N, C-alpha and C positions, 0 to 999 in steps of 0.2 A: 504494500500500500504506500502511496506517495502523498505527501502533504503539499498541495499546490501553493498554498500561501508561503510556506517556507522556501520552496523552489523558486517562486517568483521573486522573493526578497533576495535570495542568494545570487540569482542570475542578473538581477537588476544592479546589484552591487558590482558584479564582475563587468557588466556592460559599461557602467559608469567609469570604471578604472581601465578598461581595455582600449587598445589603440584604435580599433575599428568601431567601438561603441555598441558592441552586441555580444550576446552570450546565449547559447542554446543547449538544451539537454533533452535527448530522446529518452523518455522514461517508461514508455510502454510499447512493447513490440509483441503482437499477438497475431500470427499469420500475416495477412496483408494489412492489418490495422496498425497504425502508428500514432502515438501522441507525443508531442514535444512542447516544452516551454521555451519560448523565445523572448529574450529581453533586449530592448533597444534603447540606447540613450537618445534623448530628444535630438532630432536632426539626423540620426543614423538611418540607414535603410538596407533592406535586402534588395539587391539589384534585380532587374527583370530576369525571371526564370520561368520554366514550364510547370504547369500545375500537374499534380498526380491525377489518376482517373477520377477520384472523388475526394473532396476535402472541405473542411470548415475552419473558420478562424473565430475564436472568442477572445475578446479583449478582457484581460483580468485587471490590468491597471493602465491608466493613461489614455492616450488618444492617438490613433494611427490613421493613415490613408492607404487603402488598398487600390492600386491603379492597374487597369487593364486596357490595352489598346482596343480590344473588342467590346468590353462591357463598361468602360468608363471608370470614373473614380468613385470611391465610397469612403466617407469619413466615419470611423467607428469609435465609440467611447466605451469606457469600462462598463462591463455588463452586457454589451451587445455581441451578437454572434451572426455570422453570415456564411454562406457557401462561397467557396473560392471559384471564380469563373475558370472554365476550361481554357487552355491556351496560356499565353505568356502574361505575367503580372509582376508587380513589385510591391513592396511594403515599406512605407516611410513612417517613422515615428515623429509625430508632431510634438509630443511631450515625451518624457521618460515613460516607457511603456513595457508591458509584458503581455504576451498573447499565448493562447493555447491553440496549437495547430493539431487538428485531428485529420488524418489522411488514410486513404486506402491506396496502397502502392501497386496493387495488381487486382484485376478482376478475374474470377475463375471462368473457365470456359463454360458455356451453357451445358447443362446436363440434359442429355437426350435419353429417354427411356423407351425401349421397345417392349411392348407387352404382347406376347404371342397370343394370349388368350383373347385379346380384343381386336385381333386383325380382322379386317373385312373378309368375308368369304366370297369366292368367285363362283359364278354360276355357269 
């Protein structure tokens, strides 16, 4: 079990002291599911990158701007959550901020079931 409040505080301290103004920790890995705490000092950003197949972003502390060339910009405050648009996007910390990133890194192949008992009969 992880304490999100403690993780947020620890990584925000590291982000404030770090050269690039950010600190992250992947704390949950369960099959394709990933959860990470990402702390950004005000003014720092995660440069444009590609989204995983499915992801959400919840702001734990501060205020951030999620920018996407395709979906536009969204400003999020502590307590707000949004899906991350497919395609390229970036994240900019307006204030010192901590976010919870939840992502699915792979999607399983569709399951196809053939039930011989229910096959149509030919006449």
